[in-house]
Structures are given as C-alpha cells and as structure tokens.
C-alpha positions in Angstrom: 4.7 -55.0 9.3 4.3 -52.2 6.7 6.8 -49.3 6.7 6.1 -46.3 4.5 9.2 -44.2 3.6 11.0 -42.3 1.0 13.7 -44.4 -0.7 15.9 -44.6 -3.8 15.0 -47.7 -5.7 17.6 -49.3 -8.1 16.9 -52.0 -10.6 19.8 -53.8 -12.3 19.5 -56.3 -15.1 22.0 -58.2 -17.3 21.1 -57.5 -21.0 20.8 -60.6 -23.2 21.1 -63.0 -20.3 18.3 -65.4 -21.5 20.0 -65.7 -24.9 23.4 -66.3 -23.2 21.8 -69.0 -21.0 20.5 -70.8 -24.1 23.9 -70.7 -26.0 26.5 -71.0 -23.2 25.2 -72.1 -19.9 28.6 -72.2 -18.1 29.4 -68.7 -19.2 25.9 -67.6 -18.1 26.4 -69.0 -14.6 29.9 -67.4 -14.4 28.4 -64.0 -15.4 25.7 -64.3 -12.8 28.2 -65.2 -10.1 30.5 -62.3 -11.0 27.5 -59.9 -11.1 26.3 -61.0 -7.7 29.8 -60.7 -6.2 30.2 -57.2 -7.6 26.8 -56.1 -6.3 27.4 -57.6 -2.8 30.7 -55.8 -2.5 29.5 -52.3 -3.4 26.1 -52.6 -1.7 27.9 -53.1 1.6 30.1 -50.0 0.8 27.1 -47.7 0.1 24.6 -49.1 2.6 22.4 -50.5 0.0 19.8 -53.2 0.8 19.2 -56.1 -1.6 15.4 -56.5 -1.5 15.3 -59.5 -3.9 16.9 -61.1 -6.9 14.8 -61.9 -9.9 16.8 -64.2 -12.1 19.6 -62.0 -13.5 18.0 -58.9 -12.1 18.2 -57.2 -8.7 15.9 -54.9 -6.8 17.8 -52.7 -4.3 16.9 -49.9 -2.0 19.0 -47.0 -0.6 18.2 -44.3 2.0 19.8 -41.6 -0.2 19.8 -41.2 -4.0 23.4 -40.0 -4.0 24.5 -43.3 -2.4 22.5 -45.2 -5.0 24.1 -43.4 -7.9 27.6 -43.7 -6.5 27.0 -47.4 -5.9 25.6 -47.8 -9.5 28.7 -46.1 -11.0 31.1 -48.5 -9.1 29.0 -51.5 -10.1 28.8 -50.5 -13.7 32.6 -49.9 -13.9 33.3 -53.3 -12.3 30.8 -55.0 -14.6 32.5 -53.5 -17.7 35.8 -55.0 -16.6 34.1 -58.4 -16.4 32.3 -57.9 -19.7 28.9 -58.0 -18.0 26.4 -56.0 -20.1 24.5 -54.4 -17.2 21.6 -51.9 -17.3 20.7 -49.8 -14.3 17.6 -47.7 -13.5 17.2 -45.5 -10.4 14.1 -43.6 -9.1 13.3 -42.0 -5.8 9.8 -42.2 -4.4 7.5 -42.9 -1.4 7.3 -46.8 -1.3 6.0 -49.4 1.1 8.3 -52.0 2.7 6.6 -55.2 3.8 7.8 -58.7 4.5 11.2 -58.3 2.8 9.7 -56.7 -0.3 8.9 -53.2 -1.5 5.8 -51.9 -3.3 4.6 -48.7 -5.0 4.6 -46.7 -8.2 8.2 -45.8 -7.5 9.3 -49.4 -7.9 7.5 -49.6 -11.2 9.2 -46.4 -12.5 12.7 -47.7 -11.5 12.0 -51.0 -13.3 10.8 -49.2 -16.5 13.9 -46.9 -16.4 16.1 -49.9 -16.3 14.3 -51.4 -19.3 14.8 -48.2 -21.3 18.5 -48.0 -20.5 21.3 -49.0 -22.9 23.8 -51.7 -22.0 26.6 -50.4 -19.7 24.6 -47.3 -18.8 22.7 -45.9 -15.8 19.4 -44.0 -16.1 18.0 -41.9 -13.3 14.7 -40.0 -12.9 14.4 -36.3 -12.3 13.8 -36.9 -8.5 17.2 -38.5 -8.3 18.8 -35.9 -10.6 17.7 -33.1 -8.3 19.6 -34.8 -5.4 22.9 -35.5 -7.3 23.1 -32.6 -9.7 25.4 -30.6 -7.4 27.6 -33.6 -6.4 31.1 -32.9 -7.8 31.8 -36.6 -8.4 28.6 -37.3 -10.3 28.1 -36.2 -13.9 24.7 -36.4 -15.6 23.2 -35.5 -18.9 19.5 -35.1 -19.8 18.4 -37.8 -22.3 14.7 -37.3 -23.0 11.2 -37.1 -21.5 9.7 -40.5 -22.1 6.4 -42.2 -21.5 7.0 -45.4 -19.7 4.7 -48.5 -19.6 2.1 -48.3 -16.8 3.3 -44.9 -15.7 0.7 -42.1 -15.9 3.0 -39.1 -16.5 6.1 -38.9 -18.8 9.4 -39.3 -16.9 12.4 -37.1 -17.5 15.4 -39.4 -17.9 19.1 -38.6 -17.3 22.2 -40.6 -18.0 24.9 -40.9 -15.4 28.5 -40.9 -16.6 30.6 -43.9 -15.4 33.9 -42.3 -16.2 34.1 -39.5 -13.7 34.9 -41.7 -10.7 38.2 -42.8 -12.3 39.2 -39.2 -12.9 38.3 -38.4 -9.3 40.3 -41.3 -8.0 43.4 -40.0 -9.9 43.1 -36.4 -8.8 46.4 -36.7 -6.9 47.9 -38.5 -9.9 48.0 -37.8 -13.7 45.3 -35.1 -13.9 46.9 -32.9 -11.3 50.3 -33.8 -12.5 49.4 -32.6 -16.0 48.0 -29.4 -14.6 51.2 -28.8 -12.6 53.3 -29.6 -15.6 51.4 -27.1 -17.8 51.8 -24.3 -15.2 55.4 -25.0 -14.5 56.2 -25.1 -18.2 54.7 -21.6 -18.7 56.8 -20.4 -15.8 60.0 -21.8 -17.1 59.5 -19.8 -20.3 58.7 -16.5 -18.7 60.4 -15.9 -15.3 63.8 -15.9 -13.6 65.2 -19.0 -11.8 64.6 -17.5 -8.4 61.1 -16.6 -9.2 60.6 -20.1 -10.7 61.5 -21.7 -7.4 59.1 -19.6 -5.5 56.3 -19.9 -8.0 56.6 -23.7 -8.2 56.4 -24.0 -4.4 53.2 -21.8 -4.5 51.7 -23.9 -7.3 52.3 -27.2 -5.6 50.9 -25.7 -2.4 47.7 -24.6 -4.1 47.1 -27.5 -6.4 48.2 -30.4 -4.2 46.0 -31.1 -1.1 48.6 -33.5 0.3 45.9 -35.5 2.1 45.0 -39.2 2.0 41.9 -38.6 4.2 38.9 -40.3 2.7 36.7 -37.2 2.4 34.7 -36.1 -0.6 33.3 -32.7 -1.3 30.0 -32.0 0.6 30.5 -35.0 2.9 29.6 -34.6 6.5 31.7 -34.4 9.7 30.9 -34.4 13.4 32.7 -32.0 15.6 33.0 -33.0 19.3 33.1 -30.4 22.1 36.4 -28.9 23.1 38.1 -30.9 25.7 39.4 -28.3 28.3 42.6 -29.6 29.8 43.3 -26.3 31.5 41.8 -25.4 34.9 40.3 -22.2 33.4 36.5 -22.4 33.2 36.3 -19.6 30.7 37.0 -22.2 28.0 34.0 -24.4 29.1 31.3 -23.7 26.5 33.1 -20.7 25.0 35.1 -22.4 22.2 32.6 -24.9 20.7 30.2 -22.5 19.0 33.0 -20.3 17.6 35.0 -23.3 16.2 31.9 -24.8 14.5 30.9 -21.4 13.2 34.3 -20.9 11.7 34.4 -24.3 10.0 30.8 -24.0 8.9 31.6 -21.1 6.7 32.9 -23.7 4.3 30.8 -24.7 1.2 33.1 -27.7 0.7 32.1 -29.7 3.8 29.0 -30.1 6.0 29.0 -30.1 9.8 26.3 -32.1 11.6 24.3 -29.4 13.5 24.0 -29.3 17.2 20.2 -29.6 16.8 20.6 -32.8 14.9 23.2 -34.1 17.5 20.6 -33.4 20.2 17.9 -35.3 18.3 20.3 -38.2 17.7 21.2 -38.4 21.4 17.4 -38.7 22.1 17.1 -41.6 19.7 20.1 -43.2 21.4 18.3 -42.6 24.7 21.3 -40.6 25.9 19.7 -37.1 25.9 21.1 -36.5 29.4 24.5 -36.1 27.9 25.5 -32.4 27.5 29.2 -32.8 26.6 30.0 -34.5 23.3 33.4 -36.2 23.9 35.2 -38.4 21.4 33.4 -41.6 22.4 30.0 -40.0 22.2 30.9 -38.2 18.9 32.0 -41.5 17.4 28.6 -43.1 18.3 26.7 -40.2 16.8 28.8 -40.3 13.7 28.3 -44.1 13.2 24.5 -43.7 13.8 24.3 -40.9 11.2 26.6 -42.5 8.6 29.4 -39.9 9.0 32.9 -41.2 8.5 35.0 -38.4 10.0 35.0 -36.7 13.4 37.0 -33.7 14.5 38.2 -33.8 18.1 39.5 -30.4 19.4 41.4 -29.8 22.7 42.8 -26.9 24.6 45.6 -27.3 27.1 48.3 -25.1 28.7 52.0 -25.3 29.4 53.3 -22.5 31.5 51.7 -19.3 30.1 51.3 -20.8 26.6 48.0 -22.3 25.3 48.0 -25.3 23.0 45.1 -25.8 20.6 45.0 -29.2 19.0 42.5 -31.0 16.7 42.5 -34.6 15.6 40.8 -35.9 12.4 39.6 -39.4 13.3 38.3 -42.2 11.0 35.1 -43.3 12.6 35.3 -46.9 11.3 38.9 -47.6 12.3 39.3 -45.1 15.2 42.6 -44.2 13.5 43.9 -40.6 13.8 44.2 -39.5 10.2 45.8 -36.2 11.0 46.5 -33.8 13.9 46.8 -30.1 13.8 48.5 -28.1 16.6 48.7 -24.3 17.2 50.1 -22.2 20.0 48.6 -19.1 21.6 51.0 -17.0 23.7 48.1 -15.6 25.8 44.4 -15.6 26.1 44.0 -12.7 23.7 45.4 -14.8 20.8 43.1 -17.8 21.3 40.3 -16.6 19.0 42.8 -15.8 16.2 44.4 -19.2 16.6 41.0 -20.9 16.8 40.2 -19.4 13.4 43.5 -20.7 11.9 42.9 -24.1 13.4 39.5 -24.3 11.6 41.2 -23.4 8.3 43.8 -26.1 8.8 41.1 -28.6 9.3 39.4 -27.6 6.2 42.6 -27.7 4.3 43.4 -31.2 5.6 40.0 -32.4 4.4 40.9 -31.3 0.8 39.4 -27.8 0.6 41.6 -25.5 -1.6 43.3 -22.4 -0.2 41.4 -20.2 -2.7 38.0 -21.6 -1.5 39.0 -21.1 2.2 40.1 -17.5 1.5 37.1 -16.6 -0.6 34.5 -18.1 1.8 35.8 -17.1 5.2 35.5 -14.0 7.4 37.7 -13.6 10.5 36.2 -15.3 13.5 36.6 -12.2 15.7 34.4 -10.3 13.2 31.6 -12.9 12.8 31.5 -13.5 16.6 33.5 -11.4 19.1 37.0 -10.8 20.3 35.9 -11.3 23.9 36.0 -14.8 25.3 33.6 -13.8 28.1 31.0 -12.6 25.5 31.7 -15.7 23.4 30.9 -17.9 26.4 27.6 -16.2 27.1 26.6 -16.4 23.5 27.5 -20.1 23.3 25.5 -20.8 26.5 22.6 -18.9 24.8 22.7 -21.1 21.7 22.8 -24.2 23.9 19.8 -23.1 25.9 17.9 -22.0 22.8 18.3 -25.5 21.2 17.1 -27.1 24.5 14.0 -24.8 24.3 14.9 -23.0 27.5 14.0 -19.6 26.0 14.2 -17.5 29.2 17.8 -18.7 29.9 18.8 -18.2 26.3 17.5 -14.6 26.3 19.5 -13.8 29.4 22.7 -15.2 28.0 22.3 -13.3 24.7 21.8 -10.1 26.6 24.8 -10.8 28.7 26.9 -11.3 25.6 25.8 -7.9 24.2 26.6 -6.2 27.5 30.1 -7.6 27.3 30.5 -6.7 23.6 28.1 -4.1 22.3 29.2 -4.8 18.7 28.4 -8.5 18.9 26.1 -8.7 15.8 25.4 -12.5 16.0 24.2 -12.1 19.6 21.9 -9.2 18.6 20.5 -11.3 15.7 19.9 -14.3 17.9 18.3 -12.2 20.7 16.1 -10.3 18.2 14.9 -13.6 16.6 14.1 -15.1 20.0 12.3 -12.1 21.4 10.3 -11.6 18.2 9.1 -15.2 18.2 8.7 -16.0 21.9 8.4 -12.9 24.0 8.0 -9.3 22.7 7.8 -8.5 19.0 8.5 -4.8 19.4 11.6 -5.5 21.5 12.7 -8.2 19.1 12.4 -5.9 16.2 14.6 -3.3 18.0 17.4 -5.9 18.2 16.8 -7.1 14.7 17.1 -3.6 13.4 20.5 -3.3 15.1 21.7 -6.6 13.7 20.6 -5.6 10.2 22.7 -2.5 10.3 25.9 -4.6 10.7 24.7 -7.7 8.9 27.8 -8.0 6.8 29.7 -8.9 9.9 27.9 -12.2 10.0 28.9 -15.4 8.1 27.1 -15.7 4.8 25.0 -18.5 6.2 23.8 -16.4 9.1 23.6 -13.2 7.1 21.0 -14.6 4.6 19.1 -16.4 7.3 18.6 -13.2 9.3 17.9 -11.1 6.2 15.2 -13.6 5.2 13.7 -13.7 8.7 13.6 -9.9 8.8 12.0 -9.6 5.3 9.3 -12.1 6.1 8.4 -11.2 9.7 9.2 -7.5 10.0 8.8 -6.2 6.5 6.0 -8.7 5.6 7.8 -9.2 2.2 7.6 -12.9 1.4 9.1 -12.5 -2.0 12.2 -10.8 -0.6 12.5 -13.5 2.1 12.4 -16.1 -0.7 15.2 -14.4 -2.6 17.4 -14.2 0.4 16.8 -17.9 1.2 17.5 -18.9 -2.4 20.8 -17.2 -2.1 21.5 -19.1 1.1 20.6 -22.4 -0.6 22.8 -21.6 -3.6 25.8 -21.1 -1.2 24.9 -24.0 1.1 22.9 -26.6 -0.8 23.0 -29.1 2.0 21.6 -26.7 4.7 18.4 -28.4 5.8 17.1 -25.3 7.6 17.4 -23.2 4.5 15.4 -25.7 2.4 12.8 -26.0 5.1 12.3 -22.3 5.3 12.1 -22.0 1.6 9.4 -24.7 1.6 7.5 -22.8 4.3 7.6 -19.6 2.4 6.4 -21.3 -0.8 3.6 -22.9 1.2 2.5 -19.6 2.5 2.5 -18.2 -1.1 0.2 -21.1 -2.2 3.0 -22.7 -4.4 2.4 -26.1 -3.0 4.4 -28.1 -5.6 7.5 -26.0 -5.0 7.0 -26.2 -1.2 6.9 -30.0 -1.4 10.1 -30.1 -3.5 11.9 -28.1 -0.8 10.4 -30.0 2.1 11.4 -33.3 0.5 14.9 -32.0 -0.2 15.1 -31.1 3.5 14.3 -34.6 4.6 16.9 -36.0 2.2 19.5 -34.1 4.1 18.0 -34.6 7.6 15.2 -37.1 7.7 14.4 -36.4 11.3 13.0 -32.8 11.0 9.5 -33.3 12.3 8.3 -29.8 11.4 9.2 -30.5 7.7 7.3 -33.8 7.7 4.4 -31.9 9.2 4.5 -29.4 6.4 4.3 -32.1 3.8 1.3 -33.8 5.5 -0.6 -30.5 5.8 -0.2 -29.8 2.1 -1.4 -33.2 1.0 -4.2 -33.2 3.6 -5.5 -29.6 3.6 -4.4 -28.2 0.2 -4.5 -31.2 -2.1 -7.0 -33.4 -0.4 -4.8 -36.4 -1.1 -5.4 -38.4 2.0 -3.5 -41.5 0.7 -0.3 -39.4 0.4 -0.9 -37.8 3.8 -1.3 -41.2 5.2 2.1 -42.3 3.8 3.8 -39.3 5.3 2.0 -39.7 8.7 3.3 -43.2 9.0 6.8 -42.0 8.0 6.6 -39.4 10.8 5.7 -42.1 13.3 8.6 -44.3 12.1 11.1 -41.5 12.5 9.7 -40.0 15.7 7.5 -42.6 17.5 7.4 -40.5 20.7 6.0 -37.4 18.9 2.2 -37.1 19.3 1.9 -35.1 16.0 2.4 -38.2 13.9 -0.5 -39.9 15.5 -2.6 -36.8 15.4 -2.1 -36.6 11.6 -2.7 -40.4 11.3 -6.0 -40.0 13.1 -7.0 -37.1 10.8 -6.1 -39.3 7.7 -8.4 -42.0 9.0 -11.2 -39.4 9.4 -10.7 -38.6 5.7 -11.0 -42.4 4.9 -14.1 -42.8 7.1 -12.2 -45.2 9.4 -13.4 -43.6 12.6 -12.4 -46.3 15.0 -8.9 -46.3 13.7 -8.9 -42.5 14.0 -10.0 -42.9 17.6 -7.0 -45.2 18.3 -4.5 -42.8 16.8 -5.9 -39.8 18.7 -5.8 -41.7 21.9 -2.2 -42.7 21.3 -1.4 -39.0 20.7 -3.2 -38.1 24.0 -1.1 -40.7 25.8 2.1 -39.1 24.5 0.8 -35.6 25.4 -2.3 -35.3 27.5 -2.3 -31.5 27.1 -2.3 -31.7 23.3 -5.4 -29.5 22.9 -6.2 -29.7 19.2 -5.9 -33.5 19.4 -8.5 -33.5 22.2 -10.9 -31.5 20.1 -10.4 -33.9 17.2 -11.0 -36.9 19.4 -14.2 -35.4 20.6 -15.3 -34.7 17.0 -14.5 -38.3 16.1 -16.6 -39.6 19.1 -19.5 -37.5 17.8 -19.2 -38.9 14.3 -19.3 -42.4 15.8 -22.4 -41.5 17.9 -20.4 -41.8 21.2 -21.7 -38.6 22.5 -21.1 -39.3 26.2 -17.4 -39.9 25.5 -17.2 -36.7 23.4 -18.7 -34.8 26.4 -16.2 -36.2 28.8 -13.3 -35.1 26.6 -14.7 -31.6 26.1 -15.4 -31.2 29.8 -11.9 -32.2 30.6 -10.7 -29.5 28.3 -12.8 -26.9 30.3 -11.5 -28.3 33.6 -8.0 -27.5 32.5 -8.8 -24.1 30.9 -12.2 -22.5 31.5 -11.5 -20.0 28.7 -11.7 -22.6 25.9 -14.8 -21.2 24.3 -14.8 -23.7 21.5 -15.3 -26.5 24.0 -18.6 -24.8 25.1 -19.8 -24.7 21.5 -19.0 -28.4 20.9 -20.5 -29.4 24.2 -23.7 -27.6 23.1 -23.7 -29.7 19.9 -23.3 -33.0 21.8 -25.8 -32.2 24.5 -28.4 -31.4 21.8 -27.7 -34.8 20.2 -28.5 -36.6 23.4 -31.7 -34.5 23.9 -30.4 -32.3 26.7 -31.4 -29.0 25.1 -31.3 -26.9 28.2 -27.8 -27.9 29.1 -26.9 -27.4 25.4 -28.3 -23.9 25.6 -26.2 -23.0 28.6 -23.1 -23.9 26.7 -24.1 -22.0 23.6 -24.7 -18.9 25.8 -21.2 -19.3 27.3 -19.8 -19.5 23.7 -21.8 -16.5 22.6 -20.0 -14.2 25.1 -16.7 -14.9 23.3 -18.4 -14.6 19.8 -19.7 -11.1 20.7 -16.3 -10.1 22.0 -14.8 -11.3 18.7 -17.3 -9.1 16.8 -16.4 -6.1 18.9 -12.7 -6.6 18.6 -12.6 -7.6 14.9 -15.5 -5.8 13.3 -13.9 -6.0 9.9 -13.4 -9.8 10.0 -16.3 -11.4 8.2 -15.9 -14.7 10.1 -16.9 -12.8 13.3 -20.3 -12.2 11.8 -20.6 -15.9 10.7 -19.8 -17.2 14.2 -22.3 -14.8 15.8 -24.9 -15.7 13.2 -24.4 -19.5 13.8 -24.6 -19.1 17.6 -27.8 -17.1 17.4 -29.3 -19.7 15.2 -28.3 -22.4 17.6 -30.0 -20.4 20.4 -33.3 -20.3 18.4 -32.9 -16.8 17.1 -32.8 -17.9 13.5 -33.9 -14.7 11.7 -31.5 -12.5 13.7 -28.7 -15.0 13.1 -29.4 -14.9 9.4 -29.3 -11.1 9.3 -26.0 -10.9 11.1 -24.5 -13.8 9.2 -25.4 -12.2 5.8 -23.1 -9.2 6.7 -20.1 -11.5 6.3 -20.9 -11.8 2.6 -20.9 -8.0 2.2 -17.4 -7.9 3.6 -16.0 -10.9 1.7 -18.0 -12.9 -0.9 -15.2 -15.6 -1.2 -15.6 -17.2 2.2 -17.5 -20.1 0.8 -16.8 -22.7 3.4 -17.8 -20.4 6.4 -21.0 -19.4 4.6 -21.7 -23.1 4.0 -21.7 -23.6 7.7 -24.1 -20.7 8.3 -26.5 -22.0 5.6 -26.3 -25.6 7.0 -27.2 -24.5 10.5 -30.0 -22.4 9.1 -31.3 -25.6 7.5 -30.9 -24.2 4.0 -29.3 -27.4 2.8 -29.4 -26.8 -1.0 -27.9 -23.3 -0.6 -25.3 -24.7 1.7 -24.3 -27.3 -0.9 -24.2 -24.6 -3.5 -21.6 -22.8 -1.5 -19.7 -25.9 -0.6 -19.5 -26.7 -4.3 -18.2 -23.1 -5.0 -15.6 -23.6 -2.3 -14.4 -26.9 -3.9 -14.4 -25.3 -7.4 -12.2 -22.5 -6.0 -9.6 -24.9 -4.5 -10.9 -25.7 -1.0 -9.6 -29.2 -0.3 -9.6 -29.8 3.5 -11.7 -33.0 3.4 -10.9 -33.9 7.0 -12.5 -30.7 8.3 -15.4 -31.0 5.9 -16.2 -34.3 7.7 -15.3 -33.1 11.2 -17.0 -29.7 11.3 -20.1 -30.1 13.5 -22.1 -27.5 11.6 -21.8 -29.6 8.4 -22.9 -32.9 9.9 -26.5 -32.2 8.8 -25.3 -32.4 5.2 -23.5 -35.8 5.4 -26.5 -38.0 4.4 -27.5 -35.7 1.5 -26.9 -37.4 -1.9 -25.5 -34.3 -3.4 -23.0 -34.0 -0.5 -21.8 -37.5 -1.2 -21.6 -36.9 -4.9 -19.4 -33.8 -4.3 -17.1 -35.8 -2.1 -16.9 -38.6 -4.7 -16.3 -36.0 -7.5 -13.5 -34.1 -5.8 -11.9 -36.7 -3.5 -12.5 -39.9 -5.4 -15.0 -41.3 -3.0 -13.2 -40.7 0.2 
C-alpha cells in the first residue's frame, strides 16, 4: 500500500569501503558491523526507521528533520571514535512509502547530498536547515549552492557541526565551571569578602540550573489538568488555563496545546474524556513523542492551600522533581500559581533572566478573580469543542465578574466577529486593543494581527504582527498557519507553502493547514500531482475527515480519472452526507461521465434539503437538457433566474452578476438579450477572463471563448479542476485548441 507523506530522508555511506574490502576483508567486516551497531543504537533513540541497507550504505527516514540531524550528529561522533569514515546527507521532501521502500525526488536529493559530502561530515539541504536553524544544540554553516546529478534545480548545501553536542553535554561541567571561575576571579579582585560571598551565591544560582532532568531547549511538555483534592468546586476548571498560560509565556519550552490534546484523544478513540489525569496525560505524551509531563495538584490542610506539581519522565514514570507552594488563603492562589509555573520552568533548565524577561504577572494577563478565571476557562474549553454559544456566555460571565479582564474581551470579540455579530465583536475587540499590553506576548500579537486583518483590512500589518509572534515563539503552529494564510491571500504562494509546511512539521494533524497546501497546488499552481500527494497525506492523518476525500476526488478530476473521483466523492459523502460542495462536485462528475440520471438524483436531493440552493436548479437545467427534457430544464433555469436577477439588483457593481444573468438568459433562448447584458461585465472589469469565457461558450462563440480562456491562463489562472467541471465550458472539451491549451499549461492533464 502506498503512503504519501513528508519525511526527512538520511543517506549514510562509508567512504572508501570498496577499496578497504579489497585490501583487508576482516577489517572491512569489522567496520561494517560497528557501523551497523552504531546506527541501530541511535536510530532507536531518535525514532528513525531503517528503510534498507545497500552494502555499506543505509537509507533511513525520520518524521522530523531535527530528529534526523541530532541522530546524524550522534552517529558521526560515534563513528569517528571507531575510525569509520562516514558521509551523511539529509533532505526533507514529500516521498512515497511502499512495500518497505521509499521513492521520490527527495530520496535522490538526499543520496546526492551524501555523495557530495566530505568524510566525517554531515550535509543538509535548505529544507532541513530551515527546520533546525533555531535549534540551540545544532550548529550549521552554509557551504554552497550546488548542481546535483539528476536534480533539476541547484541545491543549497549546509554543513552540520559534530562538536556542539559534546559542549552541550558538558554544560554542567567544564564550560560552566570556566564561566563561573572567570566571574568569581573578577569579583575576588574588586569587592569585599562579604560582598564576595553574596555575589558568588548569586552567580551560582544564575549560571547553574541544578537539574538532571532530560530536557532540551524548545522540547515539548504535556500539562495534565489540576487534580482538585479539596471539596471546593471553584478550583474545577479554574486553574488549568491560567497555569498553562503562565508557563506558555516561556520561549524556552513548548506546551502541547489543548486543541492538539483533543485531537490526540480522538485518534486514541477516547474523545469522551474531559479531564486529563496523569494516566491519560502519559498516554498522550507517549503518542506525541513527548518525554516530560507536568502533573499539578491543589489540596488543603486546615485553612492553608497546597499547590504541588510533579515533573514526570514519561518513559520510566519516575518523578524527576516536585515543587510545592503554600497559599494562606484563596486570595493568594493566583500569585502562588504564577510562582509554581516559574519553578517548573526553572527546573526544566530555563534561566532566571529568561523567566524574568519573558513573564508578566498572572493576575495581569488573566484576572485576580477565581470566579472570573473559572468562567474564562470554561469558555476556552467550550470554544475548542466548537460549542460557540456556550463559549460566548462563559466569556461574557467572566467580563461581568471582572470588567478589566482583557483576555476574556479578546476571546469574546474574536468569537463574536467570526461566528455571530461582526459589529458586536468589533466592539469587544476595540476594548481589548486598548489594554492589549496586559496580555502575554503570544496573545498580544495574535489579537493585534487578527484586528489588523479583519477589522482594519490591513493584511501587511497583520503579517508584521504575526512575524513578530513567530520570532518570539518559533514553534507556535497557529502563528505559522496564520502567516501562511495571510501570504496566500496576498498571492505569495511560495511563501505561504513554506509557512504551511512549517506548521505541519510542528503539528502534522492540523487539517486546515493541509487544506491550504492542497488548494495552492490545485487552484493556484495547477500542479495536480502535488495536490494528490497532499490529499493522500490528509487522508492518512485524518481518515474520518471528508475534506481529504473531497480533495482527492478533485485531483482525480484533474487527471481525467472520473470513476476514481466518483469513489472519492462518495466516500466523503458517507462521512458527511450534508457536505454540500462535495455533493455538487459529485453531480458534476456524474455529468462528465454521462451518468445524467445519477447527477439529477444528487441535485434533487440537495434541493430537498434546502430549496434555496439556486445553483442546484441551474445544474439540473443542464442535466435535463442533456437527456432531452428541455421543458423541465427550462423550469429549473427560470427558478435560477430569480436568484440571478436578485444578485444583479443587490450587487449592481459586481461584473459577475451581469455574466450570470447573461448566461441564464442565453440558456432560456434569449441569446441576444443575454449577450447585451453579459457584455456590460467587461465594461466594469476587463480582467474577468474566465467568467467571460463561460458567457462566450454558452453563446456558442467557441473561438472567442478559447481566446479568453487563453488570456486567463496567460494571466495566471490555474484552476484546472474547475475548467473541467464547469458545465458552461463542457462544449469546449472536444475542441482541439482546448486540448492544446490544457497540454501546454498543465502538461497534458
């Protein structure tokens, strides 16, 4: 079975092995065995998959480029100790896994990188470099832009240092000791003995983390829900959001988001679980490749509250460290919660300076009211579960309890603007913007970007805010996705793809991001083969989501595989019978296959569910005409015309309104009147080439229609799927010039 997905491909090869085999066979076999043992050990550590061995070479795949590079560094260091002259090349690309093998251009590029690498070195492509350039434990250097054999475009090559890891492993040893020694020596020369004692204590406190917890900067953690061991219900739901929000101010560590946890529970078929306890948190962490979980608890002895938090090793279930704080009364809890989050960050290795620089007080970024905090937390939970009405009410309750609750105002404004009432949403967004500096930096730049794009209609401004958010939090998938969406709306499709792919590196299960990639390849580039790869990937990662099959069906339309398209659309319909756009596509596909009766059944079903679906009337008119029932077709065109006339009345400045009316009149036999109305569209906008092609095709002006189709293609129109599906263009399909245009712009698809 084929599986299409994004992967980091690593090739390793022993330099000079053939010559060694000829001169010293025993030594050659020893080198090969040692090399295999080293690879086996580190592949297990970094979740690498050995695809196959090729003599003295190995082909390996990883889910993440960072894992591949860290594994390569360890392998290369171990091979140097054994005097094995190894070369390693790594590239990330869309590849095809089939029958225990892997195929694709990405495999070839990784192989060529390895061949171009010096002994004892690691070479990576730019796609890998983009993923690891901000990793503190990976050092890279640009080598050259090189043309590789059988690779169309030159590849930018980077060298990975194999020394940094030893420095990192000794951070608690010689390097830090030398730093301390230097600082202490300066102090001894300049200050009094009492001051020296104090200063040395401060220096040790600042420079020595004192932790043996296996955590690397920008690693991920899972935070379970607060276990409430008191009998006070105020602490149910109220502490989780605040605790995560406080820790999530860190740029040193990454917290698995609640949204991703919910999606993971769905994949685990445990989506009925609402409370994430230690056992569930451990399962989630293991599934997501996270090594550390944080387990917080609140209890009470007498009148005193006890806040505790365990740092737990997922693999061993060992408690690596515990933190305990005491609150004398309920009013102290938020303050102590803030301190507890900072202690956790410190225990994971974050410096005091970083914590101080990157943290705002929890009462300021949320609220000092536990009641308001609980309402806000319940709002967040409902929002993530798509229960928008309940979320709205909770946000409003939070603001009633604390009128200065900026985060609640921002969340309410965002929700109202997108799902309910834009004017009311804007009112709350305006209030949030006034006190936006009260928010965490992550929230601040998110809401500023949303406001700029949606309220001020300033896409450039929104992009700048989002770039600032990405710079502060480079592993924030939502920020990368939003940046990709903004670039896509600007028409910067290459930049959008980069951000979308970065998003899926961080969280491969974000379906909306996958959808954005498919639409760019399908509608903006006309690259159906790439859209097909990503459609299959979407199905692999979310087999219960109908959109993957919808896109797969559309790809098959582009490839003229109409029966396979039908199967994909039917699968999408099984998953969601009310998936309207999928039903329309299925009807179009039936029409292209000549299955007009089936198309009619689908379209009539649409009208049974919603009699206001004017487009179904138009498409029914097309299909009834094709089976010779012209009177029935006319009835449906007349029904559609009612809506077309209303569009013209409501949107008299929209040229497409004239096109639709002109086409409908032509279908009703009023060809001259239809032409006169349709022509007005060109007076309003002479660049709507595709729409004008439709009018000309229906008017049976085929050569002129093809002229305008060619103009559209020359000016960047690339939606091949709709060119083939649009019922008004079907009359052009058998024209030689139409086929030549498709061959020219889409390589014969």
